MARPALUM-811865 format. One line per field, with one value per residue (C-alpha): residue number from 0; z, y, x. Coordinates in steps of 0.05 Angstrom, whole numbers, always signed. Each point is the difference from the previous one (the first is absolute). Example, Ala and Ser with C-alpha at 12.3 -4.5 7.8 and 13.67 -1.06 7.14 Angstrom:
2
k (0, 1)
z (+156, -13)
y (-90, +69)
x (+246, +27)
This chain:
716
k (0, 1, 2, 3, 4, 5, 6, 7, 8, 9, 10, 11, 12, 13, 14, 15, 16, 17, 18, 19, 20, 21, 22, 23, 24, 25, 26, 27, 28, 29, 30, 31, 32, 33, 34, 35, 36, 37, 38, 39, 40, 41, 42, 43, 44, 45, 46, 47, 48, 49, 50, 51, 52, 53, 54, 55, 56, 57, 58, 59, 60, 61, 62, 63, 64, 65, 66, 67, 68, 69, 70, 71, 72, 73, 74, 75, 76, 77, 78, 79, 80, 81, 82, 83, 84, 85, 86, 87, 88, 89, 90, 91, 92, 93, 94, 95, 96, 97, 98, 99, 100, 101, 102, 103, 104, 105, 106, 107, 108, 109, 110, 111, 112, 113, 114, 115, 116, 117, 118, 119, 120, 121, 122, 123, 124, 125, 126, 127, 128, 129, 130, 131, 132, 133, 134, 135, 136, 137, 138, 139, 140, 141, 142, 143, 144, 145, 146, 147, 148, 149, 150, 151, 152, 153, 154, 155, 156, 157, 158, 159, 160, 161, 162, 163, 164, 165, 166, 167, 168, 169, 170, 171, 172, 173, 174, 175, 176, 177, 178, 179, 180, 181, 182, 183, 184, 185, 186, 187, 188, 189, 190, 191, 192, 193, 194, 195, 196, 197, 198, 199, 200, 201, 202, 203, 204, 205, 206, 207, 208, 209, 210, 211, 212, 213, 214, 215, 216, 217, 218, 219, 220, 221, 222, 223, 224, 225, 226, 227, 228, 229, 230, 231, 232, 233, 234, 235, 236, 237, 238, 239, 240, 241, 242, 243, 244, 245, 246, 247, 248, 249, 250, 251, 252, 253, 254, 255, 256, 257, 258, 259, 260, 261, 262, 263, 264, 265, 266, 267, 268, 269, 270, 271, 272, 273, 274, 275, 276, 277, 278, 279, 280, 281, 282, 283, 284, 285, 286, 287, 288, 289, 290, 291, 292, 293, 294, 295, 296, 297, 298, 299, 300, 301, 302, 303, 304, 305, 306, 307, 308, 309, 310, 311, 312, 313, 314, 315, 316, 317, 318, 319, 320, 321, 322, 323, 324, 325, 326, 327, 328, 329, 330, 331, 332, 333, 334, 335, 336, 337, 338, 339, 340, 341, 342, 343, 344, 345, 346, 347, 348, 349, 350, 351, 352, 353, 354, 355, 356, 357, 358, 359, 360, 361, 362, 363, 364, 365, 366, 367, 368, 369, 370, 371, 372, 373, 374, 375, 376, 377, 378, 379, 380, 381, 382, 383, 384, 385, 386, 387, 388, 389, 390, 391, 392, 393, 394, 395, 396, 397, 398, 399, 400, 401, 402, 403, 404, 405, 406, 407, 408, 409, 410, 411, 412, 413, 414, 415, 416, 417, 418, 419, 420, 421, 422, 423, 424, 425, 426, 427, 428, 429, 430, 431, 432, 433, 434, 435, 436, 437, 438, 439, 440, 441, 442, 443, 444, 445, 446, 447, 448, 449, 450, 451, 452, 453, 454, 455, 456, 457, 458, 459, 460, 461, 462, 463, 464, 465, 466, 467, 468, 469, 470, 471, 472, 473, 474, 475, 476, 477, 478, 479, 480, 481, 482, 483, 484, 485, 486, 487, 488, 489, 490, 491, 492, 493, 494, 495, 496, 497, 498, 499, 500, 501, 502, 503, 504, 505, 506, 507, 508, 509, 510, 511, 512, 513, 514, 515, 516, 517, 518, 519, 520, 521, 522, 523, 524, 525, 526, 527, 528, 529, 530, 531, 532, 533, 534, 535, 536, 537, 538, 539, 540, 541, 542, 543, 544, 545, 546, 547, 548, 549, 550, 551, 552, 553, 554, 555, 556, 557, 558, 559, 560, 561, 562, 563, 564, 565, 566, 567, 568, 569, 570, 571, 572, 573, 574, 575, 576, 577, 578, 579, 580, 581, 582, 583, 584, 585, 586, 587, 588, 589, 590, 591, 592, 593, 594, 595, 596, 597, 598, 599, 600, 601, 602, 603, 604, 605, 606, 607, 608, 609, 610, 611, 612, 613, 614, 615, 616, 617, 618, 619, 620, 621, 622, 623, 624, 625, 626, 627, 628, 629, 630, 631, 632, 633, 634, 635, 636, 637, 638, 639, 640, 641, 642, 643, 644, 645, 646, 647, 648, 649, 650, 651, 652, 653, 654, 655, 656, 657, 658, 659, 660, 661, 662, 663, 664, 665, 666, 667, 668, 669, 670, 671, 672, 673, 674, 675, 676, 677, 678, 679, 680, 681, 682, 683, 684, 685, 686, 687, 688, 689, 690, 691, 692, 693, 694, 695, 696, 697, 698, 699, 700, 701, 702, 703, 704, 705, 706, 707, 708, 709, 710, 711, 712, 713, 714, 715)
z (-924, -8, -74, +34, +41, -65, -25, +58, -13, -68, +16, +62, -67, -32, +58, -18, +51, -39, -70, -10, +5, -59, -41, -40, -35, -1, -4, -16, +50, -45, +38, -47, -2, -53, -51, -36, +47, +55, +38, +27, +27, -33, +28, -18, +11, +42, +45, -40, -51, -2, -74, -23, -66, -38, -26, -59, -30, +18, +36, +61, +48, +59, +51, +67, +45, +0, -38, +38, -49, +1, +2, +78, -14, -16, +49, +54, +50, -4, +71, +39, +5, +61, -35, -27, -81, +15, +50, +56, +41, +31, +32, +62, +40, +77, +46, -60, -20, -49, +2, -50, -2, -33, -26, +6, +65, +36, +28, +1, +16, +2, -56, +48, +69, +5, -27, +45, +6, -61, -31, -15, -51, -61, +17, -21, +13, +52, -56, -51, +51, +49, -45, -73, +16, +55, +54, -38, +10, -57, -8, +6, -52, -21, -78, -7, -49, -67, +41, +64, +31, +17, +23, -13, +64, +5, +65, +16, +54, +39, +67, +8, -34, +32, +30, -27, +55, -23, +56, -3, +35, -2, +15, -29, +59, +28, +47, +20, +0, -71, -18, -39, -64, -21, -62, -40, -45, -33, -20, -49, +31, +51, +8, +31, -55, -28, -26, -37, -10, -43, +20, -19, +38, -16, +32, +14, +47, +17, -23, -10, -57, +7, -65, -2, -23, +53, +29, -44, +19, +19, +6, -31, -32, +9, -74, +14, +3, -71, -43, +15, +10, -29, -10, -63, -9, +56, +6, +38, -34, +36, -11, +47, -2, +35, +50, -45, -60, -43, -10, -13, -10, -18, +42, -4, +61, -2, +64, -21, +12, +40, -47, -45, -45, -51, -58, -24, +40, -23, +31, -25, +8, +24, +39, -29, -2, -46, -24, -12, +62, +55, +59, -52, -17, -39, -68, +0, -32, +12, -51, +18, -62, -46, +52, +3, +30, -15, +31, +2, -5, -4, -33, -72, +37, -4, +32, -47, +3, -7, -12, +48, +5, +71, +4, -29, +23, -75, -32, -75, -30, +20, -16, -4, -13, -10, +36, +32, +68, +9, +59, +4, -28, -7, -28, -29, -54, +0, -54, -53, +32, +8, +52, +24, +26, +15, -6, +0, -43, -58, -47, -32, +7, +60, +73, +23, +73, -46, -1, -63, -2, -43, -22, -20, -15, +58, -46, -7, -62, -30, +43, -10, +34, +19, +16, -37, +27, +26, +72, +64, -12, +58, -7, +71, +9, +55, +70, +38, +59, +59, +31, -66, -30, -74, -23, -50, -38, +6, -46, -64, -40, -25, +33, -78, -9, -67, +29, +58, +34, -15, +44, -34, +11, +15, +53, -46, -36, +40, +5, -51, +9, -64, -15, -40, -47, +19, -67, -30, +55, -37, +39, -4, +60, +37, +65, +41, -2, +54, -1, +7, +14, +68, +14, -26, +65, +44, -22, -32, -44, -54, +13, -48, -9, -22, -7, +15, +11, +53, +36, -53, -48, -45, +40, -12, +57, +2, +44, +14, +8, +42, -9, +40, -28, -12, -24, -41, -44, +15, +69, +34, +49, +49, -7, +42, -9, +21, +9, +33, -3, -3, -43, -3, -33, -53, +18, -61, -11, -76, +4, +1, +65, +34, +79, +6, +58, +33, -9, -1, -21, +28, -64, -34, +61, +13, -75, +20, +56, -52, -14, -62, +35, -39, -5, -31, -8, +11, -6, +43, +0, -36, -60, -49, -15, +49, -5, +21, +64, +19, +5, +65, +27, +60, -21, +45, +22, -57, +26, -51, -65, +24, -37, -65, +30, +3, -63, -29, +35, -30, -62, +6, +32, -68, -42, +45, +18, +51, +43, +50, +10, +58, +50, -7, +51, +13, +38, +3, +47, +30, -42, -31, +70, +3, -77, +10, +64, -33, -56, +46, +23, -55, -48, +52, -55, -39, +37, +56, +35, +14, +37, +20, +31, +26, -30, -4, +22, +15, -35, +60, +51, -52, -15, -24, -64, -16, -5, -15, -69, -23, +35, +10, +71, +52, -7, +22, -8, -76, +42, +29, -64, -6, +71, -3, +72, -44, -29, +48, +11, -74, +15, -23, -23, +34, +21, +34, +25, +21, +23, +45, +62, -13, -64, -3, -79, +11, +67, +31, +19, -74, +17, +72, -18, -50, +47, +44, -53, -33, +75, +16, -60, +24, -61, -6, -16, +17, +26, -3, +39, -14, +65, -8, -81, -39, -65, -29, +5, -61, -10, +75, -10, +54, -28, -75, +28, +29, -55, -43, +54, -4, -69, -3, +50, -20, -67, -33, +51, +24, +64, +4, +28, +79, +21, -67, +13, -58, +1, +17, -45, +23, +37, -29)
y (+307, -11, -25, -65, -15, +15, -69, -31, -2, -17, -61, -27, +6, -59, -42, -66, +15, +59, -13, -73, +25, +55, -61, -18, -70, -25, -70, -35, -54, -48, -45, -54, -32, -45, -26, +69, +54, +36, +63, +61, +59, +63, +70, +60, +69, -1, -70, -66, -43, -73, -27, -68, -25, -62, -16, -48, +59, +61, +34, +48, +21, +48, -42, +33, -63, -51, -59, -76, -60, -60, -38, -22, -8, +68, +32, -44, +49, -12, -18, +0, -58, -31, -4, -67, +3, -21, +64, -51, +0, +49, -22, +45, -1, +0, -23, -15, -49, -12, -8, -9, +45, -14, +74, -4, -34, +29, -73, -20, -53, -9, -20, -5, -4, -1, +67, +44, +62, +17, -73, +14, -24, +53, +43, +44, +19, +59, +40, -3, +10, +51, +37, -7, +6, +45, -44, +5, -60, -61, -52, -72, -19, -53, -21, -37, -49, +10, -46, +27, -65, +17, +47, +2, +43, +34, -8, +48, -27, +49, -33, +11, +55, +61, +64, +65, +62, +56, +57, +36, +70, +33, -51, +12, -12, +58, -33, +18, -60, -18, -68, -60, -34, -61, -40, -43, +3, -39, +46, -20, -62, -18, -79, +0, +31, +1, -68, -4, -63, -24, -46, -8, -8, -37, +45, -51, -46, +57, -59, +34, -27, +22, +7, -38, +56, +26, +57, +64, +80, +43, +60, +54, -26, -59, -43, +22, +74, +4, -54, -50, -47, -29, -59, -26, -59, -46, +23, +63, +27, +41, +35, -14, +52, -16, +46, +30, +7, -34, -58, -3, -59, -15, -57, -30, -40, -44, -1, -67, -42, +55, +4, +44, +11, +54, +20, +49, +22, +60, +15, +56, +63, +67, +8, -61, +10, -23, +69, +58, +42, -35, +4, +10, -38, -68, -29, -58, -30, -75, -33, -59, -4, -13, -22, +54, +55, +66, +19, +66, -3, +38, -49, +27, +78, +24, -21, -42, -51, -76, -60, -58, -69, -1, -72, -16, +72, -6, +75, -13, +75, +67, +44, +72, +15, +57, +71, +12, -14, -29, +37, -19, -75, +27, -67, -72, -12, -73, +1, +44, -13, +64, +33, +71, +38, +73, +10, +56, +16, -33, +51, +42, +65, +1, +12, -70, +3, +22, -60, -30, -51, -57, -74, -59, -72, -56, -28, +64, +17, +63, +58, +63, +62, +26, +67, +37, +72, +23, +7, -34, -47, -28, -56, -20, -76, -57, -6, -64, +39, -21, +68, +39, -50, +23, +18, -70, +58, +63, -22, +35, -62, -21, -65, -24, +32, +36, +67, +39, +62, +46, +57, +36, +57, +27, +54, +47, -21, -2, -65, -36, -60, -44, -65, -38, -64, -59, -13, +50, +59, +43, +57, -15, +48, +55, -2, +60, +45, +48, +62, +52, +57, -37, +24, +76, +40, -45, +5, -65, -2, -61, -36, -12, -75, -10, -54, +9, -61, -27, +0, -46, +44, -43, -26, +41, +31, +22, +59, +60, +76, +38, +75, +59, +28, +63, -31, +48, -29, +57, -6, -48, -56, -44, -73, -48, -80, -37, -70, -68, -39, -70, -63, -27, +63, +54, +71, +48, +18, -24, +21, +65, +35, -71, +7, -50, -44, +2, +74, +18, +74, +32, +15, +43, +42, +13, +21, +49, +33, +18, -58, -53, -67, -65, -67, -60, -76, -25, -68, -48, +16, -53, +7, -13, -54, -43, +27, +70, -20, -49, +67, +13, -78, +5, +79, +37, +38, +31, +33, -6, +19, +54, +0, -5, +53, +54, -13, +8, +68, +26, -17, +41, +57, +0, -8, +62, +56, +14, -53, +25, -55, +35, -7, -67, -36, -72, -29, -79, -41, -62, -33, +79, +24, -54, +21, +78, -6, -44, +50, +50, -39, -33, +64, +51, +55, -10, -6, +65, -9, -67, -14, -79, -34, -69, -19, -68, +23, -73, -69, -32, +35, -9, -62, -54, -17, +68, -6, -64, -6, +60, -4, -74, -36, +36, -35, +36, +74, -2, +48, +47, +41, +13, +39, +67, -1, -10, +62, +44, +41, +24, +42, +75, +28, +8, -67, -3, -75, -7, -66, -28, -24, -55, -22, -81, -4, +42, +2, +70, -39, +4, +89, -4, -49, +52, +66, -40, -9, +74, +27, -44, +35, +71, +9, +53, -26, +3, -43, -8, -51, -12, -26, -55, +1, -69, -11, +30, +80, +20, +38, +25, +72, +31, -33, +17, +67, -20, -24, +64, +50, -40, -1, +76, +26, -44, -10, +65, +43, +28, +9, -47, +32, -8, -63, -8, -47, -49, -23, -78, -50, -21, -71, -50)
x (-87, +80, +20, +24, -62, -35, +47, -17, -71, +2, +50, -55, -61, +49, -1, -25, -74, -12, +26, -29, -77, +11, +15, -52, +0, +64, -19, -64, -24, -42, -46, -18, -77, +18, +35, -25, -19, +37, -15, +49, +1, +20, +10, -22, +8, -67, +17, -11, -38, -12, +17, -28, +35, -11, +67, -30, -50, +49, -57, +2, -55, +4, -50, -14, +28, +41, -32, +0, +1, -56, +66, +8, +77, +7, -37, +48, +24, +81, +15, +60, +41, -26, -78, -8, -21, -73, -8, -28, +70, +53, +60, +18, +71, -8, +54, +51, -53, -48, -76, -53, -67, -60, -15, -76, -12, +69, +11, +75, +53, +69, +37, +68, +18, +74, +18, +47, +32, +48, -29, -66, -37, -20, +55, +52, +74, -2, +51, -64, -61, +38, +60, -36, -73, +19, -47, -60, -53, +6, -45, +27, +53, -45, -27, -66, +0, -58, -48, +5, +15, +79, +44, +80, +27, +61, +38, +58, +48, +38, +6, +65, +18, +33, -45, +11, -18, -38, -8, -58, +18, -66, -49, -63, -52, +34, +48, +71, +30, +36, -33, +51, -26, +21, +8, +27, +50, +62, +69, +49, +39, -43, -14, -63, -59, -65, -22, -58, -49, -69, -54, -64, -67, -56, -54, -54, +38, +58, +49, +67, +45, +67, +46, +64, +45, +53, -20, +33, +27, -51, +60, -46, -71, -33, -20, -72, +14, +34, -56, +46, -49, -67, -53, -9, -45, +17, +72, +38, +54, +49, +68, +64, +56, +68, +21, +50, -45, +52, -55, -77, -52, -66, -24, -74, -30, -53, -35, -42, +68, +35, +60, +38, +41, +45, -17, +52, +59, +54, +63, +41, +34, -22, -66, -56, -73, -51, -28, +19, +12, +46, -50, -60, -64, +30, -24, -17, -58, -21, -51, -29, -49, +60, +46, +51, +24, +33, +60, +48, +77, +57, +36, +7, +28, -68, -67, -47, -50, +13, -49, -1, -28, -38, +10, +74, +29, +26, +7, -36, +10, +20, -62, +40, +77, +40, +35, -61, -36, -69, -37, -67, -45, -63, -27, +8, -62, +2, -53, +40, +75, +11, +43, -18, +61, +33, +67, +47, +67, -15, -23, +59, +5, -46, +13, +22, -48, -67, -35, -47, -50, +21, -34, +34, -7, +3, +57, +39, -28, -36, +19, -45, +8, -72, +24, +49, -1, +65, -27, -4, -62, -33, -48, -41, +32, -23, +30, +24, +2, -44, -1, -7, -51, -16, -69, -8, -46, +43, +52, +25, -10, -76, -28, +12, +62, -19, +4, +43, +6, +55, +23, +61, +46, +62, +27, -8, -65, -70, -34, -46, -44, -21, -30, +45, -16, +54, -1, +40, +2, -50, -32, -66, -31, +20, -16, +32, +54, +34, -25, +57, -48, -8, +83, -20, +8, +51, +79, +0, +53, +11, +65, +58, +23, +77, +48, +68, +72, +14, +68, +31, -21, -37, -66, -65, -32, -73, -23, -52, +17, -47, +2, -34, -63, +29, +54, +52, +53, +44, +10, +34, -29, +21, -4, -19, -5, -54, +22, -25, +63, -26, +12, -68, -49, +7, -24, +7, -72, -21, -72, -41, -7, +32, +9, +67, -20, +73, +22, -71, -15, +56, +37, -64, -11, +78, +11, -56, +42, +52, +36, +13, -18, +26, -17, +43, -2, +71, +36, -22, -74, -44, -39, +50, +54, +28, +64, -20, -40, +62, +40, -23, +12, +40, +20, -49, +65, -25, -51, -66, +55, +15, +61, -51, -39, +54, +18, -62, -6, +69, -31, -59, +42, +37, -70, -43, +41, -59, +24, +52, +48, +34, -69, -20, -43, -25, -58, -37, -42, +20, +47, +5, +21, +57, +18, -6, +38, +51, +6, +16, +55, +32, -13, +9, +33, -68, -64, -3, -54, -40, -67, +0, -66, -6, +67, +23, +77, +24, -31, +36, -53, -63, -45, +45, -54, +24, +76, +6, -40, +45, +66, +5, +4, +44, +71, +65, +1, -51, -49, +47, +13, -69, -7, -14, +39, +63, -3, -14, +58, -9, -60, +1, -59, -65, -39, -75, -6, -79, -25, -71, +23, -59, +29, +0, +16, +69, +16, +29, +60, +13, +5, +17, +76, +11, -9, +44, +54, -6, +1, +71, +31, -31, -48, -51, -74, -72, -49, -70, -33, -72, -33, -51, +10, +12, +26, -40, +6, +19, -65, +1, -14, +50, +53, -21, +10, +73, +15, -20, +39, +58, +9, -23, +49, +54, -2, -34, +33, -78, -24, -65, -64, -8, -37, -38, -54, -20, -67, -1, -36, -65, -1, -44)
């Protein structure tokens, strides 16, 4: 066996589906039985065991099987959003209409009759259902009232939205004639866009009560998909976002009167959203018990919590303040007037992306840090997204808010899970820890966390370096930057053995082949100040903060002699496909090799909701500079473009229009089209092998093992 093939085999061990099963006790998933008892599954050397914990008396007992509570509320199955809270009814969708199914008898009745194609009841924007979720089956976009009598229903009207065609050249039915699939998507500047409205249905009479608000843009997502709709008491509360995302509102709708009112409206510069991530879950908490609500805002320049009157919409007080970002709202304890939340960036000397757990009072007084270690602290928080509802008994904070379960780690520090007090954060019990012994025998190497200056030579950036398991500091290794390059997420890992959702585990396996791989979060990404995030607004031509990332790599090259600054490559998927190609064109003398997959190379082709959220509305030539085609003539290095021909998220036209321009300029490049792949092929075993081969051949300057076959992950 050649040494290089041996490296391939070691790298394969680090792919997610091979590495993850070997990692034990990375976290604890509690199942609360009552206010003082929970059980969890703990991994052992031979399998696992079930542990019953008494949080009041601090007892632990190994049990044979998970217990069942005597409290029927705690035994309830957390059903999907289409099942009523009392378990009697289920809403089903058929032919664009909704039907009410009685689960015990199987009898059903129609709730709506006038739904139509592209304007149904409980439907989603095509870009979400076909593009983002890749045509996965979805329950109807509905939410039940607590008494199981009413439904709030989302309606998306795409009747006049233009079709986007996908040509399936390899029909899965075995035929020979290519098949055309159409879906609806608006592009930047389109007049006809998806519009979303809400209505309430009284299930007994099937009476439909339309909301009196004007339909709102749904060019990317509807409010249901992101948790922007909720029932509280007899009212429905929901978010509205303008098309350019420069204004956001919280609206209350009373089905009894059919009328609505705006509780709060904010406008400002850059992408506005009432949450830490601009395309993520909002942080809004309605508190009818005290006639108040909590609202998330970046009006101070940082993401914080604000307390409002639910009747008048008047601001009562600021709950949190300072140069840090609230990331999660865990609970508001009405009895004690305490607010429990996670935040990052507050603790001096810590990585500003590390989350810590805090409590404060509703009036903003008596802020207490409850997880002080210089690590990432994960406490399971509730979710308001109907498609991925959180188990109310699987949260990190106990039902009586006296204790919480904290899992803390760093990229170079294995996970520990402990039970802590909400009074002072004291550790009451150790629950589990990730056993490093499980990593013996596999080529796992701890990462290096680093900080560097941005291109402005003032702003601090943070990232992570991966090295091969046989790392030798006397050698000089080629470097690969792994990039995502979009303003709505951060990708640099902060946890032990963390696999980034956006760049997957490509950084870990690439390093094992003989590279140094680097991930860094540049200016323009969230979880820092509003000024930091706004750097990307209207500036997508900076290619995912590529100037900052080049500056960081050059500083690392000065810091570490084992990083070869003459052999630097870059890779990324989706937004990272765009950013890696952009880097090859805008920094052609620095980056020598790139593998760019599923890249959104020109936002004028992309879904309007993404480009307009970060580049503003299309006006004149304000989208011209961000398009990779405008720099195509500058390509010098080796570029492999990869795309799936059935990608309804980032259409293959992104890549083919760039290819056309590269041909026009007589540039050399490589192209791989993956038949019948949608957007999510980043863990496709054939694609990974081709990615490895490309960097090994053109950056490592070695000959890849011929036709190496990666064993694919088992389909579940």
